[in-house]
C-alpha positions as CSV (number, residue, x, y, z in Angstrom):
1,M,105.1,164.2,119.4
2,S,105.4,161.0,121.6
3,S,102.3,158.7,122.3
4,R,102.3,159.4,125.8
5,R,101.8,163.1,125.1
6,T,99.2,162.5,122.3
7,T,97.1,160.4,124.9
8,T,97.4,162.8,127.6
9,V,96.0,165.9,125.4
10,A,93.1,163.6,124.1
11,G,92.4,162.6,127.5
12,A,92.3,166.5,128.5
13,L,89.9,166.9,125.5
14,V,87.6,164.1,126.5
15,T,87.1,165.7,129.8
16,T,86.3,169.3,128.2
17,A,83.9,167.8,125.8
18,F,81.9,166.0,128.4
19,S,80.3,169.2,129.3
20,A,78.9,169.5,125.9
21,V,77.2,166.2,126.2
22,V,75.2,167.4,129.1
23,I,74.0,170.5,127.4
24,L,72.8,168.6,124.3
25,S,69.3,167.4,125.1
26,G,66.7,164.6,124.1
27,A,67.6,161.4,122.2
28,T,65.7,160.9,119.0
29,W,64.1,157.6,118.5
30,A,65.6,155.6,115.0
31,D,65.3,152.3,113.6
32,D,68.3,150.3,113.7
33,Q,69.8,150.9,110.2
34,G,68.7,154.8,110.5
35,P,71.1,157.7,109.8
36,G,74.0,158.4,112.4
37,S,73.9,161.5,114.6
38,D,76.8,163.5,115.6
39,K,74.9,164.3,119.1
40,G,77.6,165.3,121.5
41,G,80.2,166.4,119.1
42,K,81.9,169.9,119.0
43,A,85.0,171.4,117.2
44,V,88.1,171.9,119.2
45,D,91.3,173.1,117.1
46,A,90.5,175.2,113.8
47,A,90.5,172.7,110.8
48,P,92.3,174.1,107.7
49,A,90.2,176.2,105.4
50,G,87.7,174.6,103.6
51,V,88.0,171.5,105.8
52,E,84.5,170.5,107.8
53,L,85.2,167.5,109.8
54,S,82.9,165.5,112.0
55,T,81.7,162.1,113.4
56,L,78.5,160.0,113.2
57,L,77.2,157.3,115.6
58,P,73.9,155.2,115.3
59,E,71.0,156.6,117.1
60,K,70.3,153.1,118.5
61,I,72.2,149.9,118.9
62,S,71.4,146.6,120.3
63,V,73.1,144.8,123.3
64,D,72.8,140.7,123.6
65,N,72.0,140.1,127.1
66,S,73.6,137.0,127.4
67,S,77.1,137.8,126.0
68,H,76.9,141.7,126.4
69,K,78.3,141.9,123.0
70,T,77.3,144.7,120.8
71,T,78.4,146.3,117.3
72,I,78.6,149.9,116.4
73,T,79.2,151.9,113.4
74,A,81.9,154.8,113.6
75,T,82.1,157.4,110.6
76,V,84.2,160.4,109.9
77,K,83.2,162.7,107.5
78,N,84.4,165.8,105.6
79,A,81.7,168.0,104.6
80,G,83.9,170.7,103.2
81,S,85.3,171.6,99.7
82,K,88.8,170.6,100.4
83,D,90.9,167.4,100.9
84,S,91.3,167.1,104.8
85,G,95.0,166.5,104.9
86,D,96.3,163.3,106.8
87,I,94.0,162.5,109.6
88,R,93.1,159.7,112.3
89,L,89.9,158.9,114.2
90,L,90.2,157.4,117.7
91,V,87.6,155.2,119.3
92,V,87.6,155.3,123.0
93,G,85.4,153.3,125.6
94,F,84.3,154.4,128.8
95,D,82.8,152.7,132.1
96,G,80.2,150.0,130.9
97,L,81.1,150.3,127.5
98,E,84.5,148.5,126.3
99,V,85.7,148.6,122.9
100,H,87.7,145.3,121.7
101,S,88.3,145.8,118.2
102,V,87.7,148.0,115.3
103,K,88.2,146.8,111.6
104,G,91.6,148.0,110.3
105,C,92.6,150.0,113.4
106,S,95.1,149.3,116.1
107,A,94.7,149.2,119.9
108,L,96.2,151.7,122.3
109,A,98.4,150.0,125.2
110,E,97.1,150.6,128.6
111,K,99.7,153.2,129.4
112,D,98.6,155.4,126.5
113,L,94.8,155.5,127.1
114,P,92.8,158.6,127.5
115,E,92.3,159.4,131.3
116,G,89.3,157.5,132.5
117,S,88.7,155.4,129.6
118,N,89.1,151.3,129.4
119,S,90.1,150.8,125.8
120,A,91.0,152.8,122.9
121,F,91.8,152.4,119.1
122,S,93.6,154.5,116.7
123,C,92.2,154.5,113.0
124,A,94.8,155.9,110.2
125,V,91.9,157.6,108.0
126,G,94.5,159.2,105.9
127,R,93.2,162.1,103.6
128,L,89.9,162.4,103.4
129,A,88.5,164.0,100.4
130,A,85.9,166.9,100.1
131,G,82.4,165.5,100.8
132,A,83.8,161.7,101.6
133,S,83.6,159.6,104.6
134,K,85.0,156.8,106.1
135,S,82.9,154.3,108.4
136,Y,84.7,151.7,110.9
137,T,82.9,148.5,112.3
138,V,83.5,148.5,116.6
139,D,83.2,145.5,118.2
140,A,82.3,146.2,121.8
141,T,80.8,144.8,125.2
142,Y,78.3,146.7,127.2
143,D,78.1,145.9,130.8
144,L,73.9,146.8,131.5
145,S,74.9,146.9,135.4
146,K,77.0,150.1,134.8
147,K,76.6,153.3,132.4
148,G,78.6,153.3,129.2
149,R,80.1,155.9,126.9
150,I,81.8,156.3,123.6
151,C,84.0,159.0,122.3
152,L,85.3,159.8,118.7
153,P,88.0,162.5,118.4
154,V,89.4,163.4,115.0
155,Q,93.0,164.3,114.9
156,T,96.0,165.1,113.0
157,G,97.7,162.1,111.7
158,D,100.4,163.0,114.5
159,G,97.9,163.7,117.3
160,K,99.0,167.2,117.6
161,K,95.5,168.8,117.0
162,T,92.2,167.7,117.6
163,F,89.5,169.1,114.9
164,W,86.4,167.4,116.2
165,Q,85.6,165.3,119.3
166,Q,82.2,163.5,119.7
167,G,81.6,162.7,123.2
168,P,82.2,160.9,125.7
169,V,78.5,160.4,124.5
170,P,76.3,157.9,126.5
171,F,74.4,155.2,125.3
172,G,71.7,154.1,127.6
173,T,68.1,153.1,128.3
174,T,65.8,154.1,131.1
175,N,63.8,150.7,130.6
176,P,66.3,147.9,131.0
177,S,65.0,144.4,129.5
178,P,67.3,141.7,131.1
179,D,65.2,138.8,130.3
180,A,64.8,139.9,126.8
181,P,67.3,138.6,124.3
182,A,68.8,142.0,124.0
183,T,68.5,145.4,125.0
184,P,68.0,148.2,122.8
185,L,70.2,151.6,123.8
186,L,69.6,155.2,122.4
187,L,72.5,157.7,121.9
188,G,72.5,160.6,124.4
189,T,70.7,158.7,126.9
190,D,72.3,158.0,130.3
191,N,71.6,154.4,131.3
192,R,69.8,153.1,134.3
193,P,71.5,150.0,135.2
194,V,70.1,146.8,135.7
195,A,69.3,146.3,139.3
196,P,71.3,143.0,140.9
197,G,69.4,140.2,140.4
198,A,67.6,141.3,137.8
199,D,68.1,138.8,135.2
200,Q,66.7,136.0,137.3
201,L,62.7,135.3,136.3
202,P,60.3,136.0,138.9
203,K,59.0,132.7,141.0
204,T,55.7,131.6,140.5
205,G,53.4,128.7,142.2
206,V,52.6,128.3,145.5
207,G,55.8,128.6,147.1
208,R,56.1,132.5,147.0
209,A,52.2,132.6,148.0
210,A,52.6,130.1,151.0
211,L,55.3,132.4,152.7
212,P,52.8,134.9,154.0
213,L,50.0,132.6,154.5
214,G,52.3,130.3,156.6
215,A,53.3,133.5,158.8
216,A,49.9,134.6,159.4
217,A,48.9,130.9,160.4
218,A,51.8,130.8,162.8
219,A,50.9,134.0,164.3
220,L,47.3,132.7,164.6
221,V,48.5,129.5,166.4
222,A,50.6,131.5,168.6
223,A,47.8,134.0,169.5
224,G,45.4,130.9,170.5
225,A,47.9,129.4,172.7
226,A,48.3,132.5,174.5
227,G,44.5,132.9,175.2
228,M,44.2,129.3,176.1
229,W,47.0,129.8,178.7
230,W,45.6,133.2,180.2
231,A,42.0,131.6,180.3
232,Q,43.5,128.5,182.4
233,R,45.5,131.0,184.6
234,R,42.2,133.1,185.5
235,R,40.4,129.8,186.2
236,T,43.4,128.5,188.6
237,Q,43.4,131.9,190.4
238,E,39.4,131.9,190.9
């Protein structure tokens, strides 16, 4: 199966799985080092008997507000009683979340990216024993002025079948903090983008307060001048 066909299928599955993300509700608060979550995941093609594949993403990540860099741990696991056979994991970025590298994995060419994505890496997991898991370190950037999503499909080694797909599931926050060193984002939360200019600290001092006072003073001067003109005109007419 060609890479072109493989990524087309992956892109179609990405679109299908997005509805599952919408149905799954609520985000669980957890520490940075807390356990992973399969939020937004669903089985797609039937796995071989005795094989139970899934993925995990951290409940919480942190984005550096200066560099926009973040690190995400992507885990694939086999909770079944039999060897998985030859499998691969895709790590796909969407919108404001762009994947720059995944340790031990290969980047997909731009022409092979799943539809709507901005980046993707293919990880040759190989055979995953029963009860085993394998984790990958994902280096990414997150543009806080946008929403950001990530997707983890688990496929056969040749990409002909997708046994499991997590996402595209969003990371985000409803309380952006652009003036802090980093912004924490929660899995399964739609990001409320930082407003334009929000990275500028508010101005303080007399300058800001003087503007409305100056405008009021100007209005009073104008009103006084008009009153003097009216009184002088009446005296002239009399």
